[in-house]
C-alpha positions in Angstrom: 67.9 26.4 10.4 66.8 25.0 7.4 69.8 23.4 5.2 70.9 25.0 2.0 70.0 23.8 -1.3 73.4 22.0 -2.8 72.9 23.7 -6.1 72.4 27.2 -4.5 74.8 29.7 -5.9 77.2 31.2 -3.1 78.4 34.7 -3.9 80.4 35.1 -0.5 81.9 32.8 2.1 79.6 34.6 4.5 76.8 33.0 3.2 78.1 29.6 4.9 80.3 30.9 7.5 79.3 33.7 10.0 81.5 35.6 12.3 80.0 33.8 15.2 81.1 30.3 13.8 84.1 28.7 14.7 87.2 29.4 12.3 89.3 26.4 10.9 92.0 27.8 12.8 90.1 27.6 16.2 89.2 24.0 15.5 92.9 23.0 14.6 93.8 24.7 18.0 91.3 22.6 19.8 92.2 19.4 18.3 95.4 19.7 20.6 93.6 19.8 23.7 91.2 16.7 23.0 92.2 13.5 24.8 90.9 10.8 22.3 89.7 7.4 23.8 92.2 4.6 23.3 90.6 1.5 21.2 92.6 -1.4 20.8 93.1 -2.8 17.1 94.3 -6.0 16.2 96.4 -4.8 13.1 98.9 -1.8 12.8 97.8 -1.5 9.3 94.1 -0.4 10.7 95.7 2.4 12.5 97.8 3.7 9.7 94.9 3.7 7.5 92.8 5.5 10.2 95.2 8.2 10.8 96.0 9.0 7.3 92.8 9.3 5.1 93.2 9.6 1.2 93.8 13.1 0.3 91.1 13.1 -2.5 88.7 12.8 0.3 86.4 15.9 1.3 88.1 16.2 4.7 90.2 19.4 4.9 93.7 19.9 6.0 95.1 16.9 4.6 95.5 17.6 0.8 98.4 19.0 -1.0 98.6 22.6 -2.5 100.5 24.2 -5.1 100.9 28.0 -4.7 101.8 30.3 -7.9 102.5 34.0 -7.5 103.0 36.6 -10.1 104.2 40.4 -9.6 105.9 42.4 -7.0 107.1 41.9 -3.7 104.1 42.8 -2.0 102.4 39.9 -3.9 105.2 37.5 -2.9 104.6 38.5 0.6 100.9 38.0 0.3 101.9 34.4 -1.1 104.3 33.5 1.8 101.3 34.3 4.0 99.1 32.4 2.5 101.5 29.4 2.3 102.3 29.6 6.1 98.5 29.5 7.2 97.7 26.4 5.1 100.8 24.6 6.1 100.3 25.6 10.0 96.7 24.3 9.3 97.6 20.8 7.9 98.0 21.2 4.3 101.2 20.0 2.7 102.5 22.8 0.3 104.2 21.2 -2.9 106.5 22.6 -5.5 105.1 19.9 -7.9 101.8 21.4 -9.6 100.9 17.7 -11.0 100.6 16.4 -7.7 98.8 18.9 -6.0 94.9 18.4 -5.1 94.5 22.4 -5.3 95.9 24.9 -7.0 96.3 28.9 -5.3 96.7 31.1 -8.0 98.1 34.7 -6.7 97.8 37.1 -9.5 99.3 40.4 -10.9 97.2 42.9 -12.7 100.0 45.5 -13.9 100.4 44.1 -17.5 98.5 42.0 -19.9 101.2 39.3 -20.1 100.9 38.5 -16.5 97.1 38.3 -16.8 97.4 35.8 -19.8 99.8 33.6 -17.7 97.2 33.7 -15.1 94.3 32.8 -17.4 96.3 30.0 -19.1 97.2 28.6 -15.7 93.3 28.5 -14.4 92.7 26.8 -17.8 95.3 24.1 -17.3 94.2 23.4 -13.6 90.5 23.0 -15.1 92.1 20.6 -17.5 93.7 18.8 -14.9 90.6 18.4 -12.7 92.4 20.6 -10.0 90.3 22.4 -7.4 91.4 26.1 -7.8 91.4 29.4 -5.5 92.2 32.6 -7.2 93.8 35.4 -5.2 95.7 38.8 -6.0 94.9 41.6 -7.8 93.3 40.4 -11.0 90.2 38.8 -9.4 90.1 41.6 -6.8 90.1 44.3 -9.4 87.4 42.5 -11.8 85.8 39.6 -9.9 83.0 39.1 -12.6 85.3 38.6 -15.6 83.8 35.3 -17.5 86.9 33.2 -17.3 86.6 33.8 -13.2 83.0 32.3 -12.8 82.5 29.4 -10.6 85.8 29.8 -8.9 86.6 30.4 -5.7 88.3 34.1 -4.9 90.2 35.4 -1.8 90.6 39.6 -1.9 94.1 41.1 -1.2 92.9 42.4 2.3 91.6 38.9 3.4 94.7 36.5 3.0 94.2 35.8 6.7 91.1 33.7 5.9 92.7 31.7 3.2 92.4 28.4 5.1 88.6 29.0 5.2 88.5 29.5 1.4 90.8 26.6 0.9 88.5 24.4 3.0 85.0 25.4 1.3 86.9 24.7 -2.1 87.8 21.4 -1.2 84.4 20.6 -0.1 83.1 21.5 -3.5 81.8 25.1 -2.8 82.7 28.1 -5.0 83.2 31.1 -2.4 84.4 34.7 -2.6 85.8 36.9 0.2 86.4 40.4 -1.3 85.8 42.5 1.7 87.8 45.2 2.9 89.3 45.4 6.6 87.9 48.1 8.7 88.0 49.1 12.4 85.0 51.5 13.6 84.6 52.7 9.8 88.3 53.4 9.3 90.2 51.3 6.3 93.2 49.1 7.6 96.0 48.2 5.8 94.9 44.6 5.4 95.7 41.3 7.1 97.7 41.2 10.2 101.6 41.1 10.3 102.1 38.1 12.8 100.3 35.6 10.8 102.4 32.3 10.0 104.8 32.6 6.7 106.7 30.3 4.5 109.5 32.7 3.2 110.5 31.8 -0.3 113.9 32.6 0.7 114.4 32.1 4.7 117.2 34.5 4.8 114.5 37.3 3.4 111.5 38.8 5.2 109.4 40.9 2.9 107.2 43.5 4.8 104.5 45.4 3.7 104.3 48.8 5.3 101.0 49.9 3.7 98.5 48.8 0.9 97.2 51.4 -1.6 98.5 54.6 -2.8 97.6 58.1 -3.0 98.0 58.6 -6.6 95.5 58.0 -9.3 97.7 57.1 -12.6 95.7 57.0 -15.5 97.3 53.6 -16.8 97.4 51.9 -13.3 95.0 48.8 -12.5 96.6 48.1 -9.2 94.8 50.8 -7.8 91.7 49.3 -8.4 92.6 46.2 -6.6 94.7 47.6 -3.7 92.6 51.0 -3.2 93.6 53.8 -1.5 96.5 54.2 0.9 96.3 52.4 4.3 99.3 52.1 6.7 100.4 49.8 9.3 101.2 51.0 12.7 105.0 51.5 13.3 104.8 49.3 16.5 103.5 46.5 14.3 105.9 46.9 11.6 108.8 47.1 14.2 107.5 43.7 16.0 107.4 42.0 12.5 110.9 43.0 11.8 112.2 41.7 15.4 110.4 38.3 14.9 112.0 37.9 11.7 115.7 38.6 13.1 114.8 36.0 15.8 113.8 33.5 12.9 117.4 33.8 11.2 116.5 36.3 8.7 119.4 38.7 7.7 117.9 40.7 5.1 114.1 42.8 5.2 112.8 44.3 2.1 110.0 47.1 2.7 107.2 47.0 0.1 104.1 48.6 -0.9 102.5 50.2 -3.7 104.5 53.4 -2.9 106.7 53.4 0.5 107.3 57.1 0.3 103.5 57.7 1.0 103.7 55.5 4.1 102.2 57.0 7.2 100.3 59.9 5.8 97.0 58.3 6.6 98.0 58.0 9.9 99.8 61.0 11.0 103.3 59.9 10.5 106.2 59.5 7.9 108.5 57.1 6.2 111.6 58.5 7.8 110.1 58.4 11.2 109.5 54.5 10.6 112.7 54.0 9.2 114.6 55.4 12.3 112.6 52.7 14.2 113.3 50.1 12.3 117.2 50.7 12.2 117.3 50.4 16.0 116.2 46.8 15.9 118.4 45.9 12.9 121.3 43.7 14.4 124.8 43.9 13.4 125.4 42.4 10.1 121.8 42.2 9.0 120.5 44.9 6.2 117.7 46.8 5.2 116.1 47.4 1.8 113.9 50.1 0.7 111.0 49.4 -1.6 109.7 51.7 -4.6 108.5 55.5 -3.8 107.2 57.8 -6.5 108.8 61.3 -6.6 106.0 63.9 -4.9 106.4 61.9 -1.7 110.0 61.8 -0.8 110.6 65.5 -1.8 110.0 66.9 1.6 112.1 64.1 3.1 115.2 64.4 1.3 117.5 65.1 4.2 116.6 62.5 6.3 116.3 60.1 3.6 120.0 60.8 2.8 120.9 60.3 6.3 119.2 56.8 6.4 120.6 55.8 3.0 124.0 56.5 4.5 123.2 54.1 7.4 125.6 51.0 7.5 122.6 48.6 8.1 120.5 50.4 5.1 121.2 49.4 1.4 122.1 52.7 -0.7 119.5 51.8 -3.1 116.1 53.5 -4.2 113.8 52.5 -6.6 112.1 56.0 -8.2 110.0 55.4 -11.1 110.0 58.3 -13.7 107.9 56.4 -16.3 108.7 59.4 -19.0 111.0 62.3 -19.4 108.4 64.5 -21.2 106.2 66.9 -18.7 103.4 66.7 -21.3 103.4 62.7 -21.1 103.9 62.8 -17.1 100.9 65.1 -17.1 98.7 62.7 -19.1 99.8 60.0 -16.9 98.5 61.8 -13.8 101.9 61.1 -12.2 101.7 64.7 -10.2 105.2 65.4 -10.5 107.3 67.0 -13.2 110.7 66.1 -14.7 112.4 69.0 -12.3 111.1 67.2 -9.3 112.6 63.8 -10.5 115.9 65.1 -11.1 115.9 67.1 -8.0 115.4 63.8 -6.2 118.1 62.1 -8.1 120.5 64.8 -7.9 120.4 65.5 -4.4 120.7 61.6 -3.4 123.6 60.9 -5.7 125.3 64.1 -4.1 124.6 63.0 -0.5 124.8 59.3 -0.9 128.2 58.6 -2.6 127.6 55.3 -5.0 123.9 55.2 -4.2 122.2 52.7 -7.0 119.0 54.6 -8.2 116.6 52.5 -10.2 114.0 53.6 -12.2 111.0 52.6 -14.6 110.0 53.8 -18.2 106.8 53.1 -19.9 107.3 53.2 -23.8 104.3 54.0 -26.0 101.8 56.0 -23.7 98.8 57.4 -25.4 100.0 60.6 -26.9 103.8 60.3 -26.7 105.5 61.7 -29.7 108.9 61.1 -31.1 110.2 64.1 -29.4 108.8 62.7 -26.1 110.5 59.5 -26.5 113.9 61.2 -27.3 113.9 63.3 -24.2 113.4 59.9 -22.2 116.3 58.6 -24.3 118.5 61.8 -23.1 117.6 61.5 -19.8 118.8 57.8 -19.6 122.2 58.8 -21.5 122.4 61.5 -18.9 122.0 59.3 -15.6 122.9 56.1 -16.8 120.6 54.3 -14.4 122.3 51.0 -13.4 119.0 49.2 -12.9 116.4 50.2 -15.7 113.2 48.5 -16.2 111.4 49.5 -19.6 108.1 48.5 -19.9 105.8 48.8 -23.1 102.4 50.6 -22.4 99.4 47.9 -22.1 96.0 49.5 -22.0 94.6 47.9 -19.1 90.9 47.5 -18.8 88.8 50.0 -16.7 91.7 52.6 -16.8 91.5 56.4 -18.4 94.4 55.3 -20.3 92.6 52.6 -22.0 90.4 55.1 -23.7 92.9 57.3 -24.9 93.8 57.1 -28.6 96.7 54.4 -28.5 100.3 55.1 -30.1 101.4 52.1 -32.5 104.4 50.3 -31.6 106.9 51.6 -33.9 110.4 51.7 -34.9 110.4 54.9 -36.6 112.6 55.9 -39.9 114.5 52.7 -40.3 115.0 51.4 -43.7 116.3 47.6 -44.4 116.9 45.4 -47.0 115.1 42.2 -46.9 115.2 38.6 -48.6 111.3 37.1 -48.7 111.5 33.2 -48.5 108.7 32.1 -46.8 105.0 32.3 -45.7 104.0 33.2 -42.0 102.1 30.5 -39.7 99.1 32.6 -40.0 99.4 33.2 -43.9 98.8 36.9 -43.5 102.4 37.7 -44.3 105.5 36.8 -46.3 108.4 36.3 -44.0 112.1 38.0 -44.9 115.1 38.2 -43.0 117.3 41.5 -42.8 121.1 41.5 -42.9 121.2 40.3 -39.1 118.9 37.2 -39.8 116.1 39.0 -38.0 112.5 38.3 -39.0 110.9 41.0 -40.9 106.8 40.5 -42.0 105.8 42.0 -45.5 102.6 42.1 -47.3 101.9 39.2 -49.4 102.8 40.4 -52.5 103.5 37.4 -55.1 106.1 39.6 -56.9 108.1 39.4 -53.5 108.7 36.0 -53.1 112.3 35.1 -53.5 113.2 38.6 -53.9 115.3 41.1 -52.0 113.0 44.2 -51.2 113.8 47.5 -49.3 111.1 48.1 -46.3 110.2 50.7 -44.1 110.3 49.1 -40.6 107.1 50.3 -39.1 106.3 48.0 -36.0 108.2 45.4 -33.6 107.0 42.5 -31.9 108.9 40.3 -29.3 110.2 38.2 -32.0 109.8 40.1 -35.4 109.5 43.4 -36.9 106.7 44.5 -39.7 107.9 46.4 -42.9 106.3 48.2 -45.9 108.1 48.4 -49.2 109.5 52.0 -49.8 108.0 54.1 -52.4 109.5 53.1 -56.0 111.5 50.4 -54.3 113.6 48.2 -56.5 113.0 44.6 -56.3 116.2 42.5 -56.8 116.2 39.1 -58.2 119.1 37.0 -57.1 118.8 34.2 -59.5 119.3 34.4 -63.3 116.7 31.6 -63.8 113.1 31.2 -62.7 112.8 29.4 -59.7 111.7 25.7 -59.5 108.1 25.4 -58.5 107.0 23.7 -55.4 107.1 19.8 -55.9 109.6 20.4 -59.1 112.7 18.0 -59.3 115.8 19.5 -59.5 119.5 18.1 -61.0 117.9 16.4 -63.9 121.1 16.5 -66.3 121.0 15.9 -70.1 122.7 12.4 -69.7 120.3 11.7 -66.5 117.2 12.6 -68.9 118.5 10.2 -71.9 119.0 7.3 -69.6 115.4 7.5 -68.3 114.4 8.2 -72.0 112.7 11.8 -71.1 111.9 13.8 -74.1 114.5 16.4 -74.8 111.6 19.0 -74.6 110.9 18.1 -70.7 113.4 20.5 -69.2 114.5 20.9 -65.6 111.2 23.2 -65.1 108.7 20.6 -66.2 106.7 19.8 -63.2 107.5 16.3 -61.2 104.4 14.8 -62.3 105.2 15.1 -65.9 108.6 13.8 -65.7 107.1 10.7 -63.8 104.7 10.0 -66.1 107.3 10.3 -68.8 109.8 8.2 -67.1 106.8 5.8 -66.2 106.0 5.2 -69.9 109.8 4.8 -70.9 110.1 2.1 -68.2 106.9 0.5 -69.4 108.3 -0.1 -72.9 111.4 -1.5 -71.6 109.6 -3.9 -69.4 107.6 -4.7 -72.6 110.7 -5.3 -74.7 112.3 -7.4 -71.8 109.3 -9.5 -71.7 109.1 -10.1 -75.2 113.1 -11.4 -74.9 112.3 -13.8 -72.1 109.5 -15.4 -74.2 111.9 -15.9 -77.3 114.7 -17.0 -75.0 112.4 -19.5 -73.6 110.9 -20.7 -76.6 114.5 -21.2 -78.2 115.5 -23.1 -75.2 112.6 -25.7 -75.1 113.5 -26.1 -79.0 117.1 -27.2 -78.0 115.8 -29.4 -75.3 113.5 -31.4 -77.9 116.2 -31.5 -80.3 118.6 -33.1 -77.9 115.9 -35.5 -76.5 115.3 -36.7 -80.2 118.9 -37.2 -80.6 119.6 -39.1 -77.5 116.4 -41.4 -78.1 117.8 -42.5 -81.7 121.3 -43.2 -80.3 119.9 -45.4 -77.6 118.1 -47.4 -79.9 
């Protein structure tokens, strides 16, 4: 078979590793069954060097790897599985990024800031000459983005082959493995559940019961990465739970993009799975349910209430509402209305005393009005959710919501008096502060500087607000005098000016350069007079010396 060119572009790892080739795990397993021939060496040092090759060599399995994960518990579980497989093969998992030879970056695509952090980490890795493998939802959803070019990628359903991808990256190849798991043409949930794992918390096992979901929410980018619903069989999930308890785990988290939709693709349901899991949970251990959307729990309310009352199940459920406006929910394509959400919450609060209901809210979705927002505020006031996640809407590329007319991020109808004192770093605004010393950016109108202005707040950011002067607003001047220009000298009293010989007409508003020149001239005259005095005194002194010498000479004669 002809060898491939070194500069040949490899779009997929399958280009160099076929299904018939032995996998890294197989080769690692075979190592334990090879009996080496004993060689006698003269020095112990030689033996140590031979058994511990340098980490910067291209021999896979001896390098240090740093893993960074962003996002949901499902993503965290994937990161734990990848760490476990790499460690089992011989790689060292380090918590120190600077000492690592390779960075495995496991991304989240839900919001813009998460992807920004991911992109910045890639840039930093490249600046530090680290090998890089990318994982998670960002490269899975959009693998051809410019900042991903030339980098190795492993897809969310292929995490069981992370060792291969890391091995080829260590060798200097750029490979991509993004395929879907299938069995006889049917899409599977993903990688096996019985893989090695390094738990972030040894007491907590995160089990993904399914991948993908049935919804097609207008704002969701995760659907592009995780795809449609694919559930794991109940027996595999139960076996994973049993194994976890045998390893000292005392708490299990069930996770997925929508736990409520579990089983609909394989002819079962979430309550059926939960009753099977409850049977294997030992006394003193607990089970926590993950997020479920309202449509897929409505038909199971009675059974869910019974399960949530079980002593080994936390009375907790995460049910995202996103908005209390039916019109906004319809634009979001959430497939339920407020009546459905309230029915779920009211039933569970009645049947499960003290239950904790967590929910999510998206603010500023395209088309949301002030009235829509106030309906959401009323819902929060009515239910007083003990756990509430409020998120700004982000138009994720490729989603229907990104093409809708966007709502400006506004704080509506509030007037504030602000004192303008500075210019912003980008020189686009003046910086002012309100009564509570909150930063407010205002237009660069020179007449505002050093003045108090009344403004309408029209936008808010993470650390600032923006305001526009109200119509016919008064501009208050706090000082009775005109402020000094930049660089002018303050505190020049009349006595101080006279001492320096500064002309009385040069006031405290005179530029520092003028004062400096005036003072310099005065000091020059003083130095000239001092020089003349010194010359005169020297001449008189010399004359006296000459007279004394003459008198002394006559006396001696």
